[in-house]
KOLFIKOL-261647 format. One line per field, with one value per residue: residue number from 1; residue in three letters; x negated, y, z negated of N, C-alpha, C, O, CB in turn. Coordinates in steps of 0.2 Angstrom, whole numbers. Glycine has a CB too. Layout:
<nodes>
num	c(NUM,...) $
residuo	c(ALA,...) $
n.xx	c(X,...) $
n.yy	c(Y,...) $
n.zz	c(Z,...) $
ca.xx	c(X,...) $
ca.yy	c(Y,...) $
ca.zz	c(Z,...) $
c.xx	c(X,...) $
c.yy	c(Y,...) $
c.zz	c(Z,...) $
o.xx	c(X,...) $
o.yy	c(Y,...) $
o.zz	c(Z,...) $
cb.xx	c(X,...) $
cb.yy	c(Y,...) $
cb.zz	c(Z,...) $
</nodes>
This chain:
<nodes>
num	c(1,2,3,4,5,6,7,8,9,10,11,12,13,14,15,16,17,18,19,20,21,22,23,24,25,26,27,28,29,30,31,32,33,34,35,36,37,38,39,40,41,42,43,44,45,46,47,48,49,50,51,52,53,54,55,56,57,58,59,60,61,62,63,64,65,66,67,68,69,70,71,72,73,74,75,76,77,78,79,80,81,82,83,84,85,86,87,88,89,90,91,92,93,94,95,96,97,98,99,100,101,102,103,104,105,106,107,108,109,110,111,112,113,114,115,116,117,118,119,120,121,122,123,124,125,126,127,128,129,130,131,132,133,134,135,136,137,138,139,140,141,142,143,144,145,146,147,148,149,150,151,152,153,154,155,156,157,158,159,160,161,162,163,164,165,166,167,168,169,170,171,172,173,174,175,176,177,178,179,180,181,182,183,184,185,186,187,188,189,190,191,192) $
residuo	c(MET,PRO,ASP,VAL,GLU,MET,ASP,ARG,VAL,PRO,GLU,ASN,GLY,SER,ASP,ALA,GLU,SER,SER,THR,GLN,ASP,SER,VAL,ASP,ASN,ASN,SER,VAL,SER,THR,SER,GLY,LYS,LEU,ILE,ASN,LYS,LYS,LYS,THR,ARG,LYS,ARG,GLY,ILE,ILE,PHE,LEU,SER,THR,ILE,PRO,PRO,TYR,MET,ASN,VAL,ALA,LYS,ILE,ARG,GLU,ILE,PHE,SER,GLN,PHE,GLY,GLU,VAL,GLY,ARG,ILE,TYR,LEU,GLN,SER,SER,ALA,LYS,PRO,GLY,GLU,LYS,ARG,LYS,ARG,VAL,PRO,ASN,GLN,PHE,THR,GLU,GLY,TRP,VAL,GLU,PHE,GLN,LYS,LYS,LYS,VAL,ALA,LYS,GLU,VAL,ALA,LEU,ARG,LEU,ASN,ASN,THR,LYS,ILE,GLY,THR,ARG,LYS,LYS,SER,ARG,TYR,TYR,ASP,MET,ILE,TRP,ASN,ILE,LYS,TYR,ILE,PRO,ARG,PHE,LYS,TRP,ILE,HIS,LEU,SER,GLU,ARG,LEU,ALA,TYR,GLU,LYS,ALA,ALA,MET,LYS,GLN,ARG,LEU,ARG,ALA,GLU,ILE,SER,GLN,ALA,LYS,LYS,GLU,ALA,HIS,TYR,LEU,GLN,THR,ASN,VAL,GLU,LYS,SER,LYS,ARG,LEU,LYS,LYS,LYS,LYS,ALA,VAL,LYS,GLU,ASP) $
n.xx	c(-396,-404,-406,-423,-439,-452,-470,-480,-475,-476,-464,-461,-464,-477,-494,-500,-509,-519,-527,-537,-542,-545,-558,-576,-589,-603,-619,-630,-645,-648,-655,-661,-663,-654,-640,-627,-610,-603,-591,-585,-572,-562,-556,-540,-531,-516,-505,-490,-477,-466,-457,-450,-451,-437,-437,-448,-458,-465,-475,-478,-483,-494,-502,-506,-512,-522,-532,-541,-545,-545,-529,-519,-505,-488,-473,-457,-443,-427,-414,-401,-386,-380,-369,-365,-362,-375,-383,-383,-396,-410,-420,-421,-429,-431,-442,-460,-473,-491,-504,-521,-536,-547,-549,-555,-553,-539,-537,-543,-536,-524,-528,-532,-522,-510,-497,-499,-496,-488,-486,-497,-497,-486,-475,-473,-461,-463,-469,-464,-464,-470,-481,-480,-489,-493,-506,-507,-513,-519,-509,-502,-498,-489,-481,-473,-466,-460,-451,-443,-437,-431,-421,-414,-409,-401,-391,-385,-379,-370,-362,-356,-349,-340,-333,-327,-318,-309,-304,-297,-289,-281,-275,-268,-258,-252,-246,-236,-228,-223,-215,-207,-199,-193,-185,-176,-170,-163,-156,-147,-140,-133,-125,-116) $
n.yy	c(666,682,685,683,688,680,676,662,656,644,630,621,627,625,629,623,626,633,625,621,633,642,637,638,629,627,620,613,608,595,590,577,577,576,581,591,595,611,619,636,646,658,673,679,693,702,714,725,731,744,750,748,754,758,747,741,727,711,708,721,726,718,721,734,732,724,731,734,722,704,698,687,679,685,693,698,705,704,717,715,708,691,685,696,707,710,727,740,743,733,721,727,729,728,727,721,709,707,697,697,691,694,699,712,719,720,728,740,744,747,757,767,769,771,783,790,796,786,786,793,802,814,810,797,785,783,795,803,796,789,779,767,760,746,737,721,714,699,690,678,670,659,663,672,662,655,663,666,653,653,663,657,645,652,659,648,643,653,654,640,643,653,646,635,644,649,637,633,644,642,630,633,643,633,625,633,637,625,622,632,630,619,624,631,622,616,626,628,615,615,626,620) $
n.zz	c(-473,-466,-449,-444,-438,-434,-435,-433,-447,-458,-459,-469,-481,-485,-482,-469,-457,-464,-472,-462,-457,-467,-472,-471,-465,-473,-472,-484,-492,-504,-520,-518,-503,-494,-483,-488,-488,-489,-495,-490,-495,-487,-490,-487,-484,-487,-481,-485,-477,-479,-472,-455,-439,-427,-414,-414,-415,-418,-408,-405,-417,-420,-409,-414,-427,-424,-420,-431,-435,-437,-434,-443,-449,-446,-453,-451,-459,-454,-452,-450,-458,-464,-453,-447,-433,-421,-419,-408,-406,-403,-411,-425,-439,-457,-466,-468,-467,-465,-462,-464,-458,-466,-483,-485,-474,-474,-485,-481,-470,-476,-485,-475,-466,-473,-475,-465,-447,-436,-421,-410,-399,-392,-384,-387,-396,-408,-413,-424,-435,-450,-458,-471,-481,-491,-499,-505,-518,-523,-518,-510,-494,-496,-507,-501,-493,-502,-507,-496,-495,-507,-505,-495,-501,-511,-502,-497,-508,-511,-500,-501,-513,-509,-498,-506,-514,-504,-501,-512,-513,-500,-503,-515,-509,-499,-509,-514,-503,-500,-512,-511,-500,-504,-515,-507,-500,-510,-515,-503,-503,-515,-512,-502) $
ca.xx	c(-402,-402,-411,-429,-445,-459,-476,-483,-475,-474,-456,-459,-466,-485,-498,-504,-515,-525,-533,-543,-544,-549,-565,-581,-594,-611,-624,-636,-649,-648,-662,-663,-665,-647,-636,-621,-605,-601,-585,-583,-565,-561,-551,-537,-528,-509,-502,-484,-475,-459,-452,-452,-448,-434,-439,-455,-458,-471,-480,-482,-487,-500,-507,-508,-516,-528,-538,-544,-547,-541,-523,-515,-498,-483,-466,-453,-437,-421,-409,-394,-385,-378,-362,-364,-365,-380,-381,-385,-404,-413,-426,-421,-432,-432,-449,-463,-479,-495,-509,-527,-541,-551,-546,-557,-550,-532,-538,-546,-530,-519,-530,-533,-516,-504,-494,-502,-491,-487,-488,-502,-494,-479,-470,-472,-456,-464,-473,-463,-462,-476,-483,-479,-491,-497,-511,-504,-518,-518,-503,-503,-492,-484,-477,-468,-462,-457,-447,-438,-434,-425,-416,-410,-405,-396,-386,-381,-375,-365,-357,-352,-343,-335,-329,-323,-314,-305,-300,-293,-283,-277,-271,-262,-254,-249,-241,-231,-224,-218,-210,-201,-195,-189,-179,-171,-166,-158,-150,-143,-137,-127,-119,-112) $
ca.yy	c(671,686,683,686,687,677,674,657,655,637,628,618,631,624,632,617,628,638,621,621,640,645,636,637,625,629,614,614,602,593,587,570,578,574,587,592,600,614,624,642,648,664,677,683,699,704,721,725,737,744,752,746,759,754,745,738,720,707,710,728,725,714,725,740,730,720,735,734,717,699,697,681,679,693,692,705,704,708,722,712,703,685,685,702,708,714,733,742,743,726,721,731,726,733,726,717,708,706,693,698,685,696,704,719,724,722,734,746,746,750,764,772,770,773,790,792,796,779,788,799,806,818,806,791,785,783,801,808,791,788,772,765,752,743,731,717,710,691,688,673,668,654,666,673,657,653,668,665,647,654,667,653,642,657,661,642,643,659,651,636,647,656,641,633,648,649,630,634,648,639,624,637,645,629,622,639,637,619,624,638,626,614,628,633,616,614,630,626,609,618,630,617) $
ca.zz	c(-472,-460,-442,-444,-433,-439,-431,-436,-453,-459,-460,-475,-487,-486,-477,-467,-454,-468,-473,-458,-455,-473,-474,-467,-467,-475,-475,-488,-494,-511,-522,-513,-496,-490,-481,-491,-484,-495,-491,-494,-493,-485,-494,-484,-487,-484,-482,-485,-473,-481,-467,-449,-435,-423,-407,-416,-416,-420,-403,-406,-424,-419,-405,-418,-432,-421,-418,-436,-437,-434,-438,-445,-448,-448,-454,-452,-461,-450,-455,-449,-462,-461,-450,-445,-426,-420,-418,-401,-408,-404,-415,-429,-445,-462,-469,-465,-471,-461,-464,-460,-460,-471,-488,-485,-469,-476,-490,-477,-467,-480,-487,-470,-462,-478,-475,-458,-441,-433,-415,-409,-393,-393,-380,-391,-399,-416,-416,-431,-441,-454,-460,-478,-481,-497,-500,-511,-521,-526,-514,-504,-489,-499,-511,-496,-490,-508,-507,-491,-497,-512,-502,-491,-505,-514,-497,-496,-514,-510,-494,-504,-517,-504,-496,-511,-516,-499,-501,-518,-511,-496,-508,-520,-504,-497,-513,-515,-497,-501,-517,-509,-496,-509,-518,-501,-498,-516,-515,-498,-505,-520,-509,-498) $
c.xx	c(-402,-407,-418,-434,-451,-464,-480,-482,-472,-467,-457,-462,-475,-488,-503,-510,-520,-529,-539,-546,-547,-555,-570,-587,-601,-615,-630,-639,-650,-654,-665,-664,-659,-644,-630,-617,-602,-596,-584,-576,-565,-555,-546,-532,-521,-507,-494,-482,-467,-455,-456,-449,-444,-438,-447,-454,-465,-477,-483,-485,-494,-505,-509,-514,-522,-534,-543,-547,-543,-536,-521,-509,-493,-477,-462,-446,-432,-416,-402,-393,-381,-371,-360,-366,-371,-379,-384,-393,-406,-419,-426,-423,-432,-439,-452,-470,-484,-502,-515,-532,-547,-548,-549,-555,-542,-532,-539,-540,-525,-522,-531,-527,-509,-503,-498,-497,-494,-490,-492,-500,-487,-474,-470,-465,-457,-469,-470,-461,-469,-476,-482,-482,-495,-501,-508,-510,-515,-512,-505,-496,-487,-480,-471,-463,-458,-451,-441,-434,-429,-420,-411,-405,-400,-390,-382,-376,-370,-360,-353,-347,-339,-331,-325,-317,-307,-301,-294,-287,-278,-272,-266,-256,-249,-243,-235,-226,-219,-213,-205,-197,-191,-183,-174,-167,-159,-154,-145,-138,-131,-123,-115,-107) $
c.yy	c(676,683,687,685,685,675,668,656,648,635,626,620,630,627,627,620,632,632,620,629,643,643,636,634,628,623,618,607,601,592,582,571,577,581,586,597,603,618,630,645,656,668,681,688,700,710,721,732,738,747,751,750,755,752,742,731,717,709,716,729,723,718,732,737,726,725,735,727,710,697,690,680,686,690,698,702,708,712,719,707,696,686,692,703,712,722,734,742,736,726,726,727,731,734,722,715,705,704,695,693,687,701,710,723,726,728,741,748,750,757,770,774,773,782,794,792,788,781,793,804,808,813,800,791,785,790,803,803,791,781,772,759,751,738,727,712,703,688,684,671,664,657,669,667,654,658,667,658,648,658,662,649,646,658,654,641,648,657,646,638,649,651,636,637,649,643,631,639,646,634,628,640,639,625,627,638,631,619,629,634,621,618,630,628,615,619,630,621,612,622,626,613) $
c.zz	c(-465,-455,-445,-438,-436,-433,-435,-444,-454,-461,-467,-481,-488,-481,-473,-462,-458,-470,-469,-456,-461,-475,-469,-468,-467,-477,-479,-490,-501,-512,-518,-506,-492,-488,-486,-489,-489,-491,-494,-491,-491,-489,-489,-487,-483,-487,-481,-482,-476,-477,-459,-444,-430,-417,-408,-418,-418,-415,-404,-412,-423,-415,-409,-423,-429,-419,-423,-438,-436,-439,-438,-443,-449,-448,-455,-454,-457,-455,-455,-455,-460,-459,-446,-437,-425,-418,-410,-400,-408,-409,-421,-437,-451,-466,-468,-468,-464,-465,-460,-463,-465,-477,-487,-480,-471,-481,-486,-473,-470,-482,-481,-466,-467,-477,-469,-452,-438,-425,-415,-404,-395,-390,-383,-395,-406,-418,-422,-436,-444,-458,-468,-480,-488,-497,-506,-513,-524,-523,-508,-501,-492,-504,-507,-494,-495,-509,-502,-492,-503,-509,-499,-495,-509,-509,-496,-502,-513,-505,-497,-509,-514,-501,-501,-514,-511,-499,-506,-516,-506,-499,-512,-515,-502,-503,-514,-509,-498,-507,-515,-504,-500,-512,-513,-501,-504,-516,-510,-499,-510,-517,-504,-502) $
o.xx	c(-400,-412,-418,-433,-454,-462,-483,-487,-468,-465,-453,-462,-478,-486,-509,-516,-525,-535,-544,-552,-551,-559,-569,-589,-604,-614,-633,-636,-652,-659,-671,-665,-660,-644,-628,-619,-598,-596,-582,-575,-569,-550,-548,-530,-521,-508,-491,-485,-463,-449,-461,-442,-445,-442,-450,-450,-469,-483,-489,-491,-499,-511,-514,-519,-526,-540,-548,-552,-537,-536,-520,-507,-495,-475,-464,-444,-432,-415,-398,-397,-379,-367,-355,-371,-371,-374,-387,-396,-405,-423,-431,-419,-434,-441,-449,-473,-482,-504,-516,-531,-550,-545,-545,-555,-540,-529,-535,-539,-522,-519,-530,-526,-505,-508,-498,-493,-499,-495,-492,-502,-483,-469,-465,-463,-452,-472,-474,-458,-474,-470,-483,-479,-498,-499,-507,-511,-509,-509,-509,-491,-481,-474,-466,-457,-452,-445,-435,-428,-424,-415,-405,-399,-394,-385,-376,-370,-364,-354,-346,-341,-333,-325,-319,-312,-301,-295,-288,-281,-272,-266,-260,-250,-243,-238,-229,-219,-213,-208,-199,-191,-185,-178,-168,-161,-154,-148,-139,-132,-125,-117,-110,-103) $
o.yy	c(673,679,693,681,689,673,669,656,646,639,629,617,633,627,627,617,633,634,619,629,648,646,635,635,632,620,623,602,605,592,582,566,577,585,581,602,600,621,630,645,660,665,687,687,699,712,717,737,734,746,752,751,749,756,741,730,721,710,717,732,726,718,735,740,726,723,736,727,712,696,687,680,691,685,702,698,714,711,721,703,696,688,694,700,717,723,730,741,732,731,729,722,737,739,718,719,702,707,694,691,683,705,715,729,731,733,746,755,755,762,776,779,776,785,801,787,786,778,798,809,804,811,796,796,786,791,806,804,793,779,777,753,756,733,730,706,703,684,685,672,665,654,669,668,652,656,668,658,646,655,662,648,644,659,654,640,645,658,646,636,648,652,634,634,649,643,629,638,647,634,626,639,640,623,625,638,631,616,629,635,619,615,630,629,613,618,632,622,610,622,629,609) $
o.zz	c(-460,-456,-448,-434,-441,-427,-440,-447,-450,-464,-471,-486,-492,-475,-475,-462,-456,-471,-471,-455,-460,-479,-463,-474,-463,-482,-477,-489,-505,-508,-516,-503,-486,-492,-487,-488,-493,-485,-500,-485,-494,-490,-488,-493,-477,-492,-477,-483,-474,-477,-458,-445,-429,-415,-403,-423,-419,-416,-403,-411,-425,-417,-407,-423,-433,-418,-421,-442,-433,-445,-433,-437,-452,-444,-459,-451,-457,-461,-459,-457,-454,-463,-444,-435,-429,-414,-407,-394,-413,-410,-422,-439,-450,-468,-465,-471,-459,-469,-454,-468,-468,-475,-489,-480,-469,-480,-488,-472,-468,-481,-482,-463,-464,-478,-468,-453,-437,-423,-419,-404,-398,-393,-381,-397,-410,-424,-425,-441,-441,-460,-472,-480,-490,-494,-511,-511,-527,-526,-504,-503,-490,-505,-509,-493,-493,-511,-504,-491,-503,-509,-500,-494,-511,-511,-495,-501,-514,-506,-497,-509,-515,-501,-499,-516,-513,-499,-506,-518,-507,-498,-512,-516,-503,-501,-516,-510,-498,-507,-518,-504,-498,-513,-514,-501,-502,-518,-511,-498,-509,-518,-502,-499) $
cb.xx	c(-408,-403,-408,-432,-445,-456,-481,-489,-471,-478,-453,-461,-462,-487,-502,-498,-513,-522,-530,-540,-539,-545,-565,-583,-595,-612,-627,-635,-657,-643,-661,-658,-672,-641,-634,-622,-600,-607,-578,-589,-559,-560,-554,-533,-533,-503,-505,-481,-475,-459,-449,-450,-453,-428,-439,-459,-455,-470,-477,-477,-483,-498,-504,-502,-511,-525,-536,-540,-549,-544,-518,-516,-496,-483,-464,-453,-436,-417,-409,-394,-382,-380,-357,-367,-359,-385,-384,-383,-406,-416,-431,-413,-439,-427,-450,-464,-479,-496,-506,-531,-545,-557,-546,-564,-550,-527,-545,-553,-527,-518,-537,-538,-515,-505,-496,-507,-492,-480,-483,-509,-493,-479,-472,-478,-452,-469,-474,-456,-460,-478,-491,-471,-497,-493,-519,-497,-523,-517,-498,-505,-496,-488,-481,-471,-467,-462,-450,-442,-439,-427,-419,-414,-409,-400,-389,-385,-380,-369,-361,-356,-346,-338,-333,-327,-318,-310,-306,-297,-286,-280,-277,-266,-257,-254,-244,-234,-229,-223,-214,-204,-200,-193,-183,-174,-170,-161,-153,-148,-141,-130,-121,-116) $
cb.yy	c(667,693,686,683,693,669,681,657,660,634,621,612,629,618,637,612,632,642,614,617,643,645,629,643,619,635,609,619,603,588,585,564,574,570,587,593,597,618,620,648,647,664,683,678,707,699,727,725,736,749,759,739,764,758,751,743,716,699,709,733,721,707,728,743,726,716,741,737,717,694,701,679,673,699,687,710,705,703,729,708,706,679,683,707,711,711,739,748,748,724,722,735,722,731,726,718,701,713,686,705,683,699,702,719,720,716,733,744,741,744,764,769,763,771,795,788,803,776,790,797,802,826,804,790,780,775,806,814,783,793,770,765,750,742,733,713,714,690,694,666,664,649,671,675,651,652,675,665,641,659,672,648,639,664,664,636,645,665,648,631,652,659,636,631,655,650,624,637,653,636,620,643,647,625,619,647,636,612,627,646,624,611,635,635,610,613,637,623,604,622,637,612) $
cb.zz	c(-471,-460,-433,-449,-429,-446,-429,-434,-456,-464,-454,-474,-493,-486,-481,-462,-448,-474,-475,-451,-451,-479,-477,-465,-461,-481,-467,-496,-491,-513,-529,-514,-494,-494,-474,-497,-479,-499,-491,-493,-499,-478,-499,-480,-487,-486,-477,-492,-466,-487,-467,-448,-432,-422,-400,-422,-410,-421,-396,-406,-428,-414,-396,-421,-437,-412,-417,-440,-444,-432,-434,-450,-453,-442,-460,-445,-468,-446,-453,-441,-467,-465,-455,-450,-421,-415,-423,-400,-416,-396,-410,-429,-444,-467,-474,-459,-478,-457,-464,-461,-453,-468,-496,-484,-462,-480,-493,-472,-464,-487,-490,-466,-459,-487,-482,-455,-434,-433,-412,-407,-387,-389,-373,-397,-398,-418,-411,-430,-438,-459,-458,-480,-475,-502,-501,-509,-527,-536,-512,-506,-482,-503,-515,-490,-487,-514,-506,-484,-499,-518,-497,-487,-509,-516,-490,-496,-519,-507,-487,-507,-522,-498,-491,-516,-517,-492,-502,-523,-508,-492,-513,-525,-499,-494,-521,-516,-490,-502,-523,-504,-490,-515,-522,-495,-498,-522,-516,-493,-509,-526,-506,-493) $
</nodes>
């Protein structure tokens, strides 16, 4: 899997921190007069950034989107391919996902910022670039974690296949070299 820059993405694919942050305690009284603890889950919203400008990283994206509401997790997909040397441009990312604590805020951000300029000042390095943002309905952070796990497993499988193929080729070449040596020895013995 290519190098990625993430901000608080769970390692095991489960969202351990959401179990405490997703719920809000609401105390209510039952018919018997006892306090009952009801939990209301918050609906988080995720937006997809289809392009990330050069030199933009998690900290800069958090700074920009925090103006609109509380930002949760951020994930940026690296443009570097596995085994490829990094280019001169550091922190080059192709796409990203930003989670907001409230779904309403995520929808509003996508609606307001899509197809607008990133930089507002002429001297800004993002002045000529445009946001391409989409709100993803019914998308959960776990879906992204599953996708990353799948890509990682697929990469491991490809690497195993390449290693296996390289071993077969090396074995084939080794046997051919040995055959060639034996034939040369036989030929040398016959000529003597």
